[in-house]
C-alpha atoms as a printed R data frame, in Angstrom:
    type eleno elety resid chain resno       x       y      z
1   ATOM     1    CA   MET     A     1  95.507 120.166 13.754
2   ATOM     2    CA   ILE     A     2  98.398 121.959 15.355
3   ATOM     3    CA   TRP     A     3  98.524 121.275 19.064
4   ATOM     4    CA   ALA     A     4 101.994 122.631 19.734
5   ATOM     5    CA   ALA     A     5 104.925 124.372 18.095
6   ATOM     6    CA   CYS     A     6 108.406 122.943 18.420
7   ATOM     7    CA   ASN     A     7 111.487 125.030 17.614
8   ATOM     8    CA   VAL     A     8 115.215 124.718 18.111
9   ATOM     9    CA   GLU     A     9 116.589 127.793 19.880
10  ATOM    10    CA   ASP     A    10 120.299 127.935 20.745
11  ATOM    11    CA   ASP     A    11 121.081 124.703 22.629
12  ATOM    12    CA   HIS     A    12 117.478 123.890 23.507
13  ATOM    13    CA   VAL     A    13 114.317 122.530 21.977
14  ATOM    14    CA   VAL     A    14 111.395 124.756 22.964
15  ATOM    15    CA   VAL     A    15 107.894 123.276 22.892
16  ATOM    16    CA   ARG     A    16 105.045 125.780 23.074
17  ATOM    17    CA   VAL     A    17 101.472 124.576 23.508
18  ATOM    18    CA   THR     A    18  99.098 126.649 21.392
19  ATOM    19    CA   GLY     A    19  95.628 128.074 21.924
20  ATOM    20    CA   TRP     A    20  93.178 126.978 24.609
21  ATOM    21    CA   ARG     A    21  95.217 123.842 25.235
22  ATOM    22    CA   LYS     A    22  97.737 125.932 27.170
23  ATOM    23    CA   VAL     A    23  95.219 126.354 29.994
24  ATOM    24    CA   LEU     A    24  94.284 122.678 30.232
25  ATOM    25    CA   ALA     A    25  97.862 121.419 29.930
26  ATOM    26    CA   THR     A    26  98.962 123.543 32.925
27  ATOM    27    CA   LYS     A    27 102.269 124.059 31.108
28  ATOM    28    CA   GLY     A    28 102.484 126.457 28.223
29  ATOM    29    CA   GLU     A    29 106.154 125.942 27.430
30  ATOM    30    CA   LEU     A    30 108.797 123.222 27.857
31  ATOM    31    CA   VAL     A    31 112.516 123.732 27.366
32  ATOM    32    CA   LEU     A    32 114.616 120.617 26.688
33  ATOM    33    CA   PRO     A    33 118.416 120.744 26.367
34  ATOM    34    CA   LEU     A    34 119.715 119.205 23.150
35  ATOM    35    CA   ALA     A    35 122.224 117.111 25.105
36  ATOM    36    CA   SER     A    36 119.416 115.284 26.943
37  ATOM    37    CA   ILE     A    37 117.573 114.110 23.807
38  ATOM    38    CA   VAL     A    38 118.043 110.399 23.187
39  ATOM    39    CA   ARG     A    39 115.451 109.690 20.495
40  ATOM    40    CA   VAL     A    40 113.212 111.681 18.159
41  ATOM    41    CA   ASP     A    41 110.568 110.068 15.951
42  ATOM    42    CA   HIS     A    42 107.463 110.818 13.953
43  ATOM    43    CA   GLU     A    43 105.256 108.371 15.829
44  ATOM    44    CA   PRO     A    44 101.515 108.277 15.008
45  ATOM    45    CA   LEU     A    45 101.103 105.296 17.393
46  ATOM    46    CA   ALA     A    46 102.686 107.014 20.396
47  ATOM    47    CA   ARG     A    47  99.748 106.088 22.623
48  ATOM    48    CA   GLY     A    48 100.736 102.433 22.352
49  ATOM    49    CA   ARG     A    49 104.465 103.029 22.844
50  ATOM    50    CA   VAL     A    50 104.453 105.196 25.990
51  ATOM    51    CA   LYS     A    51 102.690 103.803 29.050
52  ATOM    52    CA   THR     A    52 100.783 106.464 30.988
53  ATOM    53    CA   GLY     A    53  99.261 104.339 33.719
54  ATOM    54    CA   LEU     A    54  99.221 100.959 35.351
55  ATOM    55    CA   ARG     A    55  96.107  99.955 33.439
56  ATOM    56    CA   GLN     A    56  95.443 100.983 29.889
57  ATOM    57    CA   TRP     A    57  92.028  99.538 29.264
58  ATOM    58    CA   ARG     A    58  91.526 101.302 25.951
59  ATOM    59    CA   LYS     A    59  93.196 100.501 22.660
60  ATOM    60    CA   HIS     A    60  96.195 102.657 21.746
61  ATOM    61    CA   GLY     A    61  94.261 104.583 19.068
62  ATOM    62    CA   SER     A    62  91.204 105.290 21.153
63  ATOM    63    CA   GLY     A    63  90.461 108.625 22.675
64  ATOM    64    CA   VAL     A    64  90.318 111.917 20.902
65  ATOM    65    CA   TRP     A    65  93.101 113.779 22.662
66  ATOM    66    CA   ARG     A    66  95.605 113.549 25.454
67  ATOM    67    CA   LEU     A    67  96.839 116.722 27.071
68  ATOM    68    CA   GLY     A    68  99.030 117.481 30.067
69  ATOM    69    CA   VAL     A    69 101.423 115.709 32.394
70  ATOM    70    CA   TYR     A    70 101.125 111.967 33.047
71  ATOM    71    CA   HIS     A    71 103.055 109.540 35.236
72  ATOM    72    CA   GLY     A    72 103.285 105.929 34.186
73  ATOM    73    CA   LEU     A    73 105.505 102.878 34.206
74  ATOM    74    CA   ASP     A    74 108.103 104.644 32.053
75  ATOM    75    CA   GLY     A    75 108.255 107.769 34.222
76  ATOM    76    CA   TRP     A    76 106.835 111.250 33.662
77  ATOM    77    CA   SER     A    77 105.595 112.261 30.236
78  ATOM    78    CA   PHE     A    78 104.096 115.385 28.692
79  ATOM    79    CA   TRP     A    79 101.392 115.070 26.036
80  ATOM    80    CA   SER     A    80  99.759 117.508 23.655
81  ATOM    81    CA   ILE     A    81  98.122 115.479 20.876
82  ATOM    82    CA   GLY     A    82  94.759 115.047 19.229
83  ATOM    83    CA   LEU     A    83  94.365 112.132 16.845
84  ATOM    84    CA   GLY     A    84  98.145 111.755 16.727
85  ATOM    85    CA   ARG     A    85  98.685 111.653 12.958
86  ATOM    86    CA   ASN     A    86 101.508 114.213 13.160
87  ATOM    87    CA   ALA     A    87 102.780 113.212 16.592
88  ATOM    88    CA   VAL     A    88 106.453 113.709 17.397
89  ATOM    89    CA   LEU     A    89 107.890 111.549 20.177
90  ATOM    90    CA   ILE     A    90 110.923 112.985 21.975
91  ATOM    91    CA   GLU     A    91 112.656 110.749 24.504
92  ATOM    92    CA   CYS     A    92 114.956 112.451 27.008
93  ATOM    93    CA   SER     A    93 117.467 111.330 29.591
94  ATOM    94    CA   GLY     A    94 118.177 113.160 32.839
95  ATOM    95    CA   GLU     A    95 115.153 115.470 32.577
96  ATOM    96    CA   ARG     A    96 111.869 115.525 34.490
97  ATOM    97    CA   PHE     A    97 109.945 114.304 31.462
98  ATOM    98    CA   ARG     A    98 111.243 111.116 29.916
99  ATOM    99    CA   PHE     A    99 108.814 111.399 26.989
100 ATOM   100    CA   VAL     A   100 107.396 114.490 25.314
101 ATOM   101    CA   VAL     A   101 104.704 113.721 22.736
102 ATOM   102    CA   ILE     A   102 103.380 116.642 20.709
103 ATOM   103    CA   GLU     A   103 101.347 117.056 17.553
104 ATOM   104    CA   VAL     A   104 102.840 119.603 15.165
105 ATOM   105    CA   ALA     A   105 102.021 120.900 11.680
106 ATOM   106    CA   ASP     A   106 104.873 119.123  9.836
107 ATOM   107    CA   ALA     A   107 106.218 116.176 11.820
108 ATOM   108    CA   PRO     A   108 108.967 114.961  9.395
109 ATOM   109    CA   LYS     A   109 110.410 118.484  9.141
110 ATOM   110    CA   THR     A   110 110.370 118.913 12.929
111 ATOM   111    CA   VAL     A   111 112.118 115.544 13.440
112 ATOM   112    CA   ARG     A   112 114.807 116.471 10.876
113 ATOM   113    CA   GLU     A   113 115.448 119.849 12.516
114 ATOM   114    CA   ILE     A   114 115.799 118.366 16.005
115 ATOM   115    CA   ARG     A   115 118.049 115.514 14.840
116 ATOM   116    CA   THR     A   116 120.292 117.937 12.942
117 ATOM   117    CA   ALA     A   117 120.556 120.265 15.937
118 ATOM   118    CA   VAL     A   118 121.327 117.406 18.349
119 ATOM   119    CA   ALA     A   119 123.978 116.018 15.985
120 ATOM   120    CA   ARG     A   120 125.579 119.459 15.667
121 ATOM   121    CA   ALA     A   121 125.557 120.101 19.434
122 ATOM   122    CA   THR     A   122 126.567 116.669 20.772
123 ATOM   123    CA   GLN     A   123 128.346 114.945 17.847
124 ATOM   124    CA   ARG     A   124 125.859 112.057 17.984
125 ATOM   125    CA   ILE     A   125 122.667 111.337 16.103
126 ATOM   126    CA   PRO     A   126 119.660 110.625 18.327
127 ATOM   127    CA   GLY     A   127 118.222 107.210 17.646
128 ATOM   128    CA   GLY     A   128 114.827 106.457 16.288
129 ATOM   129    CA   MET     A   129 112.872 103.924 14.342
130 ATOM   130    CA   GLU     A   130 113.891 105.472 11.009
131 ATOM   131    CA   THR     A   131 117.594 105.638 11.808
132 ATOM   132    CA   GLY     A   132 117.937 101.949 12.493
133 ATOM   133    CA   ALA     A   133 117.882 101.850 16.277
134 ATOM   134    CA   VAL     A   134 116.354  98.795 17.912
135 ATOM   135    CA   GLY     A   135 112.595  99.209 17.889
136 ATOM   136    CA   LEU     A   136 110.037  97.746 20.259
137 ATOM   137    CA   ASP     A   137 109.228  94.933 17.819
138 ATOM   138    CA   GLN     A   138 112.850  94.145 16.913
139 ATOM   139    CA   ARG     A   139 114.663  93.264 20.097
140 ATOM   140    CA   PRO     A   140 117.893  91.305 19.947
141 ATOM   141    CA   GLY     A   141 117.603  87.636 20.754
142 ATOM   142    CA   ARG     A   142 114.086  87.168 19.398
143 ATOM   143    CA   ARG     A   143 113.683  84.434 16.867
144 ATOM   144    CA   ASP     A   144 111.155  84.212 14.099
145 ATOM   145    CA   ARG     A   145 109.322  80.935 14.634
146 ATOM   146    CA   ARG     A   146 107.784  80.998 11.162
147 ATOM   147    CA   GLY     A   147 111.238  80.677  9.590
148 ATOM   148    CA   GLN     A   148 112.035  77.611 11.685
149 ATOM   149    CA   ASP     A   149 108.710  75.911 10.980
150 ATOM   150    CA   GLN     A   150 109.027  76.395  7.244
151 ATOM   151    CA   SER     A   151 112.565  75.006  7.110
152 ATOM   152    CA   THR     A   152 111.633  71.813  9.012
153 ATOM   153    CA   ALA     A   153 108.370  71.287  7.131
154 ATOM   154    CA   GLY     A   154 110.072  70.344  3.873
155 ATOM   155    CA   GLN     A   155 112.457  67.801  5.440
156 ATOM   156    CA   ASP     A   156 109.860  65.027  6.114
């Protein structure tokens, strides 16, 4: 399902919510400057990565859709996704919305277009899980305990 269209126009990324969702989202269009984009990813598990409230009592994959503006522990976010299989996560800095999560027709193509435009406009490549930036599961300073246990097990 296509929940939104995302295009690069001049020095901005324009997100347009499509169909009846425009009424429920209360915002039909978002304009994000390319210079403010920090990270762009194809992220099917975006519900688990972006906190939208103090208590999230449901699993990250539960719920059919999320639509509109939310405020959570990470700041303001805008959502327009259904099941989230083609969800694109855009993280911004210095804008009202820190996270914009939208479901588009072709997520890998949309991510490539935005990354190319940001690199052309700002001379830097926005980070992401695919580009080798530090992910949520790979923070510096964490040790793998399994590796230590296995190395000491054979010494007895």
